[in-house]
C-alpha positions, 0 to 999 in steps of 0.5 A, a space after each residue: 614632439 608637439 608635446 615637447 615643443 609645446 605652446 607659448 606660455 600665456 605669461 610669456 605672452 603678456 609682454 608680447 604684442 598680437 603681431 609678435 604672438 602670431 609670428 612666434 606661434 607660426 615659427 613654433 609650428 613650422 619647426 614642428 612640421 620640419 621635424 616630423 617631415 624630416 623623420 618621415 623622409 629620412 625613412 623614405 631615403 633609406 627605403 630608396 637606398 639614398 643613404 647620403 640624402 637620408 643622413 643630410 635630411 636627418 641632420 635637419 632635425 639636430 639643426 632644428 633642435 638648436 633653433 628650438 633651444 634658442 626659442 626656449 631661451 626667448 631668443 626668438 629672432 635668432 632662433 628664426 634666423 638661424 632656422 631659416 638659414 639652415 634650411 636654405 643651406 641644407 636644401 641647396 646641399 641636397 640640390 647639389 647632392 641629388 641634382 635637379 631631376 629629384 626636384 628638391 629645389 622646390 622645397 624652397 617654395 614652402 620656405 619662401 612662404 615661411 619667411 613671409 609669415 614668420 618674419 613680420 613687423 620689425 623683423 620683416 627686413 631680415 625675412 625679406 633678405 632671406 626670402 630673396 636669397 631663397 628665390 635666388 637659390 631656387 632659380 639658380 638651382 633650376 637654371 644655372 647650377 648645373 653650369 656652375 658645378 657638375 650635378 649627379 644624374 639619377 636613373 630614370 626610374 629613381 628620378 621619377 620616384 624621387 621627384 614624385 615623393 618631393 612633389 608630395 612632400 612640398 604639397 603636404 608642407 604647403 598645405 600644412 603651412 596654409 592650414 596653420 597660418 589660417 588657424 593661428 591667424 583666426 585665433 589671433 583675430 578672436 583674441 584681438 576681438 576679445 581684447 577689443 571688446 574688453 577695452 570697450 567695456 573698460 572704456 564704457 566704465 571709465 566714461 561712466 565713472 567720469 560721467 558720475 563724478 561730473 554729475 556728483 560735482 554738479 549736484 554737490 556744488 549747487 544743491 549741497 553748498 546752499 543748505 550747509 551755508 544756511 545751516 552755518 548762518 543759522 548756527 552763527 545766529 544762535 550763538 548770539 544772545 539777542 534772540 528770543 525763544 520763539 526765534 530760537 524754535 523757528 531756527 531749529 525747526 528750519 535746522 530740522 528741515 534743512 538736515 532732513 533734506 541734506 540726509 535725503 540728498 546724500 542718500 540718493 547720491 550714494 544710491 545713484 552712485 552705486 547704480 552708475 557703477 553696477 554695485 546694485 544687484 537686481 533680484 527679480 521675484 514674484 510680487 503680489 499686487 496687494 503687497 505692492 499696494 501695501 508698500 505704496 500706502 505705507 509710503 504715502 502715510 510717512 510722506 512728510 509735508 505740510 501741504 495737506 496732500 491727499 493720496 489716492 491709492 487704487 490698484 483695483 486688482 484681485 488679490 492673487 495678481 502678480 508682478 515680476 520685479 525687485 522689491 527694494 528697487 520698486 519701493 525706491 521708485 515709488 518713494 521718489 515718484 510720490 516725493 516728486 509729485 508731493 513737491 510740485 503739487 499745490 496745497 490741499 492737492 491730491 496725488 493719485 497712484 493707480 495700477 491697471 493691467 494692459 496687454 504690455 503688463 501692469 501699468 503703474 501711474 503717479 498723477 499730480 494736479 500741480 504746476 506741471 513741466 514745460 516742454 523745454 524742461 521735459 526735454 532736458 530731463 529726458 536727456 539725463 541733464 541734472 535739473 535742480 528746481 524748487 517745489 511749490 513751497 520752495 522745496 529743493 529738487 535736485 533731480 537725482 530722484 528721477 534718475 534713480 527711478 530711470 536707472 532702476 527701471 532699466 533693470 526691469 526692462 522698463 522706462 519712465 514715461 511722462 505726460 504733463 501740461 504746464 500749470 495743470 500737473 503731470 503723470 509719470 507711468 511705467 510698465 512692469 511684467 505680469 507674473 
């Protein structure tokens, strides 16, 4: 019978609220309990030779079937009202047919429970009306019904057996109702928690998207417009016929510097946007420290700067030492930190990149001896604010490089730390796990 009744199809529940889902599931279970109970007690009544009571009890299955058909046609409210009113009517008929000695009137108790839990939300008023009717009929059956109409008297032996069986039956129904009410409520609660978590995740994704948009707009409006405007002015100047070859060469040189800067900014914007939308997968592997050192030296050799910066790379480790990390991300991390150190170094300055094994893992440091940072600037940087600053030779700094470094280090379960002194230089360092 449970298989026939089935569960509410998930597709049908998409447009049903959590509260409605709960009441429908309980109504479905309540119909199942009634059917199973009537099958068992029809047999009990036949065994006790109470054939009329058996017929009335068995007829309940037919009326419950009508309720189930209404339910399958998605006439949920009509199905509930029909079922509860029919059960109320049948219990009252059984009381009149058997008398109060049989204790049939106590079947109103599980019916009262059912009305409280099956009718909720907008349907609560109907539930309270039927509940009130049931309560009045139960009290009337106990106290006044015998005065209204003569009730049959059962033999003492049959009354004892029938009363005991009905007490057991009501207890079973109440226990079953309570069990399923708790089970369904718990299931709905878990589903509600999962939905809440899903909504929280979507909300975080939305906030991240909005945050990314605002950050991009801040960078685009400040750091992208200015060089494009310069390029536009230079292009207009080149269109005139009054410039000599030397001036043209100088302008084209500036074109190259500006376009290189723009490409770098656009690349960083695209990469940073991908990190904010979790479109970059962290792929961890064992990396030889000597391999990492080679990558860093290559970055330094390709660094474009006319400030004559000297790069000192000293990892000082055995050739077999290993770290755990994503090589592509680490390449980006070192590239941005070295670029940042170069930008804020003075002419003929020095940038040191070192590695040292510590109890916390391998500590990597990028040190410059340039202009350093003020405490106010450091506080703003640590808060994630976009900071657009100029280097020692007026190089544009848009703040995205350090944001990328922080995002990638977070994926390594690490974070960027800074030690700086204004006018003396800065030291950026982080830890990676040893393999």
